[in-house]
Backbone as a ProteinNet text record, in pm:
[ID]
protein_1_A
[PRIMARY]
XXXXXXXXXXXXXXXXXXXXXXXXXXXXXXXXXXXXXXXXXXXXXXXXXXXXXXXXXXXXXXXXXXXXXXXXXXXXXXXXXXXXXXXXXXXXXXXXXXXXXXXXXXXXXXXXXXXXXXXXXXXXXXXXXXXXXXXXXX
[TERTIARY]
84.2	-2	85.6	52.6	148	96.2	178.7	140.9	113.5	1.5	-28.6	46.5	100.9	161.2	91.4	-41.6	-133.1	-101.5	-72.6	-37.2	-117.6	-120.7	-184.8	-69.1	-84.9	4.3	-82.9	-14.7	-73.5	-11.4	-102.8	-61.3	-131.7	-47.7	-97.5	-68.6	-187.9	-165.9	-147.9	-30.2	4	-46.5	-53.3	-113.6	-67.1	47	80.7	9.9	-35	-90.2	-254.1	-298.2	-434.2	-475.5	-378	-403.3	-417.3	-343.1	-336.1	-445.6	-528.6	-639	-595.3	-496.8	-431.5	-477.3	-577.1	-621.8	-656.5	-747.8	-807.9	-691.4	-602.1	-495.5	-406.6	-376.6	-290.5	-360.5	-495	-569.6	-564.3	-583.4	-583.1	-451.9	-338.2	-220	-194.6	-261.9	-248.8	-343.9	-462.6	-551.8	-496.5	-434.6	-369.1	-257.5	-199	-84.1	-133.8	-254.4	-310.5	-332.9	-338.3	-376.5	-518.6	-572.5	-715.2	-713.1	-795.7	-808.6	-912.4	-880.9	-972.3	-1053.5	-975.3	-1039.3	-971.2	-1044.4	-985.7	-1056.2	-994.7	-1066.4	-973.9	-1045.3	-979.7	-983.6	-874.2	-869	-761	-789.6	-672.4	-626.6	-500.7	-448.4	-385.6	-369.3	-308.1	-160.1	-73	67.7	110.9	29.3	58.6	38.9	-54.6	-74.6	24	70.4	170.8	303.8	339.4	449.3	440.6	333.2	318.6	334.4	275.6	287.2	424.1	502.1	645.5	736.1	691.9	780.7	914.4	917.9	1037.9	1148.3	1101	1196.9	1225.4	1194.2	1206.7	1349.8	1444.5	1581.1	1640.9	1577.2	1626	1608.3	1690.2	1680.9	1556.2	1510.5	1384.8	1254.2	1258.1	1139.7	1037.7	1073.6	986.7	903.4	988.6	936.3	838.8	862.2	783.2	652	651	533.2	447.7	522.4	441.1	377.8	445.2	403.3	279.4	295.6	179.3	58.4	69.9	-54.4	-90	-32.4	-53.3	-185.6	-250.1	-355.3	-414.8	-535.7	-591	-512	-529.6	-459.5	-558.7	-522.5	-612.9	-528.7	-575	-516.8	-589	-508.2	-578.4	-502.6	-576.9	-524.5	-537.6	-397	-392.2	-366.9	-406.1	-386.1	-354.8	-242.6	-214.3	-104	-62.9	58.1	177.6	259.4	374.7	351.7	240.1	207.8	304	372.5	457.2	571	632.4	739.2	689.5	574.4	497.8	466.2	424.1	390.5	515.8	620.2	746.2	811.2	800.1	844.8	748.5	614.8	528.1	552.8	581.7	604.3	719.9	834.7	955.7	1046.1	1166.3	1253.3	1198.1	1248.4	1193.1	1212.5	1330.5	1362.5	1302.4	1201.6	1138.4	1242.6	1345.5	1451.4	1527.2	1521.2	1594.2	1494.6	1362.2	1259.3	1259.4	1230.3	1220.5	1105	1115.9	1005.2	885.8	770.2	642.2	609.9	691.5	653.4	574.4	502.8	402.5	500.1	610.6	681.2	759.2	785.2	848.7	739.2	621.8	519.7	460.9	454.2	377.4	459.2	556.4	641.3	706.3	702.2	762.2	900.1	927.1	1050.7	1058	1180.5	1198.7	1109.3	1058.3	959.9	817	789.3	663.1	653.4	665.4	683.8	553.7	442	301.9	248.1	338.3	282.9	374.2	310	389.6	343.5	433.5	390	472.5	415.4	467.7	604.9	702.1	837.6	853.5	762	780.3	641.9	632.7	497.1	461.4	561.9	534.2	486.5	571	515.1	382.4	351.9	221.2	112.9	132.7	26.3	9.8	118	118.6	52.3	95.5	38.6	-113	-147.6	-286.9	-378.7	-320.2	-393.4	-399.5	-305.6	-290.2	-410.1	-443.8	-546.8	-679.8	-680.1	-810.5	-830.9	-832.3	-863.6	-1013.1	-1070.4	-1215.2	-1266.2
-115.5	-10.4	120.8	210	332.2	439	506.5	616	737.3	803.1	920.4	1039.1	1131.6	1245.9	1368.4	1364.6	1476.3	1582.8	1692.3	1807.6	1939.5	2022.1	2144.5	2251.9	2360.1	2463	2604.7	2715.1	2840.7	2910.9	2966.7	3057.6	3201.5	3301.5	3437.8	3507.8	3552.3	3638.4	3781.7	3843.4	3967.9	4084.7	4198.3	4319.5	4359.2	4340.5	4385.6	4310.6	4167.4	4087.4	4121.1	4147.2	4175.3	4303.9	4400.2	4533.6	4520.1	4440.1	4410.7	4306.1	4266.4	4179.4	4043.5	3994.5	3865.7	3731.1	3760.4	3654.4	3527.4	3541.4	3435.8	3358.3	3443.5	3381.3	3287.6	3341.1	3270.4	3152.2	3170.6	3051.3	2943.5	2978.1	2885.1	2809	2883.6	2819.3	2709.3	2726.8	2632.7	2515.3	2536.2	2427.8	2343.4	2406.5	2335	2254	2285.4	2218.5	2117.9	2079.6	1977.2	2016.9	2143.1	2202.4	2217.5	2157	2194.8	2321.6	2412.9	2534.7	2506.1	2476	2425.5	2541.5	2645.6	2766.1	2884.7	2995.8	3112.7	3235.3	3346.6	3468.6	3596.5	3687.8	3823	3919.7	3953.9	4033.3	4147.6	4237.3	4344.1	4332.6	4324.5	4302.5	4433.9	4438.3	4553.1	4533.1	4629.2	4617.8	4516.5	4540.4	4460.3	4317.1	4279.7	4130.2	4086.1	4161.7	4129.1	4113.9	4177.5	4170.7	4040	3995.1	3865.6	3751.5	3763	3673.9	3643.3	3752.2	3742.5	3740.3	3703.1	3700.4	3646.5	3530.9	3452.8	3541.1	3647.4	3735.2	3857.6	3866.5	4003.1	4053.4	3962.3	4012.4	4053.1	4029.7	4050.2	4205.7	4260.1	4401.2	4432.4	4337.3	4367.4	4360.1	4317.5	4292	4400.6	4518.5	4618.6	4659.8	4658.1	4679.9	4572.2	4452.3	4336.6	4342.3	4382.8	4415.3	4519.8	4641.3	4739.7	4706.2	4630.6	4581.5	4495.4	4384.4	4301.3	4352.2	4459.9	4529.2	4644.8	4670.2	4793	4779.2	4662.2	4643.9	4515.9	4491.4	4351.6	4240.2	4128	4008.2	3888	3785.8	3666.2	3545.8	3505	3386.3	3270.9	3160.4	3029.5	2908.6	2803.7	2679.6	2592.1	2546.5	2458	2315.6	2222	2092.9	1995.5	1924.1	1815	1736.1	1634.2	1550.7	1651.6	1643.9	1723.1	1880.4	1926.1	2067.9	2165.1	2155.4	2257.8	2267.7	2176.2	2165.3	2218.4	2158	2185.3	2338.4	2388.7	2527.1	2614.6	2587	2673.5	2646.9	2523	2517.4	2603.8	2591.6	2666.5	2828.1	2862.2	3006.1	3061.4	2963	3016	3098.3	3135.9	3189.4	3323.4	3366.6	3493.6	3612.1	3620.7	3724.5	3678.7	3757.7	3702.4	3700.6	3787.4	3772.2	3646.6	3573.3	3438.8	3328.7	3359.5	3251.4	3183.9	3060	2987.3	3020.2	3002.5	3021.9	2932.7	2993.5	2911.5	2920.3	2990.1	3007.5	3127.5	3127	3241.8	3379.8	3370.2	3500	3544.6	3447.5	3486	3558.1	3498.8	3551.1	3684.7	3697.9	3823.4	3899.5	3837.1	3919.6	4044.8	4149.5	4290.4	4303.8	4254.7	4274.2	4176.2	4182.2	4080.1	4099.8	4230.6	4259.6	4231.6	4294	4262.1	4150.5	4032.8	3903.8	3828.5	3892.1	3840.8	3735.9	3652.2	3533.9	3502.4	3454.9	3388.2	3244.6	3150.5	3017.8	2968.6	2886.7	2826.3	2758.9	2756.8	2700.6	2552.5	2516.6	2372.4	2337.7	2200.8	2157.6	2211.9	2223	2281.8	2425	2505.3	2650.2	2655.6	2553.4	2569.6	2556.4	2464.8	2445.1	2576.5	2649.5	2764.8	2877	2881.7	2999.6	2972.7	2850.5	2822.3	2862.6	2817.8	2863.5	3021.4	3076	3221.1	3297	3243.7	3314.4	3239.9	3106.8	3039	2962.2	3037.6	2981.3	2973.8	2853.2	2853	2733.4
-3.5	-0.2	-3.9	-89.2	-94.1	-0.4	76.2	146.8	74.2	79	12.5	82.9	17.4	73.2	57.5	85.4	66.5	168.4	115.4	211.9	181.4	271	258.3	268.1	192.9	205.1	187.6	246	237.1	117.6	30.3	-68.1	-43.6	-70.7	-58.4	-197.8	-253.5	-374.6	-311.4	-342.7	-283.5	-340.5	-263.6	-323.4	-466.8	-509.3	-637.9	-749.9	-727.4	-812.3	-813.1	-684.1	-669.1	-734.5	-716.8	-776.1	-941.4	-981.5	-1133	-1178.7	-1092.7	-1122.8	-1174.3	-1104.9	-1159.3	-1071.7	-984.5	-896	-978.8	-1078.9	-1145.7	-1220.3	-1293.5	-1372.2	-1262.3	-1162.1	-1072.6	-1015.5	-974.7	-936.4	-1039	-1157.5	-1274	-1280.9	-1271	-1266.6	-1160	-1049.4	-934.2	-980.5	-1030.4	-1067.8	-1183.7	-1279	-1393.5	-1340.9	-1234.6	-1176.1	-1067.6	-1064.7	-978.6	-840	-802.9	-663.6	-646.4	-537.9	-513.5	-412.3	-448.7	-349.5	-253.6	-129.3	-19.8	41.1	56.5	121.8	58.2	50.5	2.3	52.6	76.9	121.9	70.6	52.5	18.6	136.4	186.7	319.9	288	384.7	403.8	547.3	567.7	704.8	746.5	883	942.9	946.1	950.2	965.4	1087.5	1194	1308.2	1290.9	1203.2	1173.8	1063.9	979.6	893.6	969.5	1074.9	1161.9	1233.7	1275.9	1338.4	1236.7	1122.5	1015.2	972.1	965.7	914.2	1021.5	1139.3	1262.2	1239.4	1158.2	1124.5	1067.3	1002.5	934	1014.2	1140.4	1204.4	1220.7	1215.2	1241.4	1108.5	985.2	855.4	800.9	735.7	702.7	620	544.7	459	545.3	677.7	754.5	746	782.5	787.3	664.4	550.5	420.4	369.9	416.8	392.7	449.9	580.1	655.7	600.8	564.7	504.5	384.7	299.4	167.1	180.8	266.3	277.7	326	406.4	460.7	366.9	248.5	180.4	84	73.3	-6.8	16.2	-51.9	-42.8	-79.4	-12.4	-51.6	-62.2	-129.3	-134.7	-66.5	49.6	108.6	75.8	48.8	5.5	82.5	101.1	138.6	22.5	-27.5	-127.7	-85.8	-167.7	-127.4	-253.9	-233.5	-330	-278.5	-346.3	-302.8	-289.3	-194	-170.9	-208.7	-161.1	-202.7	-163.6	-52.4	-2.2	-110.2	-145.2	-250.9	-392.7	-423.9	-550.7	-575.7	-459.5	-470.4	-478.1	-419.2	-419.6	-567.9	-611.7	-758.1	-851.2	-826	-925	-899.8	-780.9	-760.8	-823.4	-816.2	-876.3	-773	-816.7	-721.9	-678.9	-556	-483.5	-587.8	-640	-746.2	-877.7	-938.6	-1054	-1176.5	-1174	-1272.6	-1272.8	-1153.5	-1149.3	-1144.7	-1167.5	-1169	-1308.2	-1315	-1433.9	-1513.4	-1653.1	-1734.1	-1680.2	-1694.4	-1661.8	-1516.4	-1437	-1293.9	-1266.6	-1149.1	-1142.2	-1124	-1063.1	-1035.4	-1163.7	-1253.3	-1383.6	-1458.7	-1455.5	-1536	-1488.2	-1352	-1292.9	-1196.8	-1135.7	-1045.7	-1103.1	-1016.8	-1071.5	-1019.1	-892.9	-832.8	-726.6	-661.8	-556.9	-435.6	-410.6	-310.8	-375.4	-478.1	-542.1	-636.6	-559.1	-650.4	-658.3	-628.6	-654.3	-564	-522.5	-433.6	-315.8	-219.4	-99.9	-84.9	-55.5	-28.7	99.3	182.4	298.8	261.3	351.7	307.8	360.8	444.6	500.1	544.1	568.6	615.4	755.6	843.1	975.8	965.8	884.3	855.9	792.5	704.9	641.6	736.7	836.2	936	1012.9	1056.7	1139.2	1056.8	923.6	838.2	811.9	788.6	757.8	885.8	1003.8	1129.8	1143	1090.6	1120	1051.7	935.1	845.7	864.4	890.6	887	1026.9	1142.7	1265.1	1264.7	1241.3	1255.7	1326.2
[MASK]
++++++++++++++++++++++++++++++++++++++++++++++++++++++++++++++++++++++++++++++++++++++++++++++++++++++++++++++++++++++++++++++++++++++++++

């Protein structure tokens, strides 16, 4: 019997992509790549919430800008599910800097800059659980 490695991961469509009305194109890319969107909502968060969300980065020089940016406009938060979804989502998103991202990735296609790179995705199964709980405590 094979063990299924069905995972959930958090995806955020960031303010730059929402501003450019790219939500549907990005969701379509997830679906085309085998992801199920289990939950989604469009929200605007306060800077204080962004600071909590990005707490893992608080010692990094870009932390403040990151928090300003995530709280600068509406975002779409989604719970994605498929086999090995954390890794799959990171591959589909592409490198943090759109210039370094591979063809066919979300960031290559839609990212503007290293800061405005259109999407966020959890970087581990543990963080996915924490990040999903952060936005979907129900």
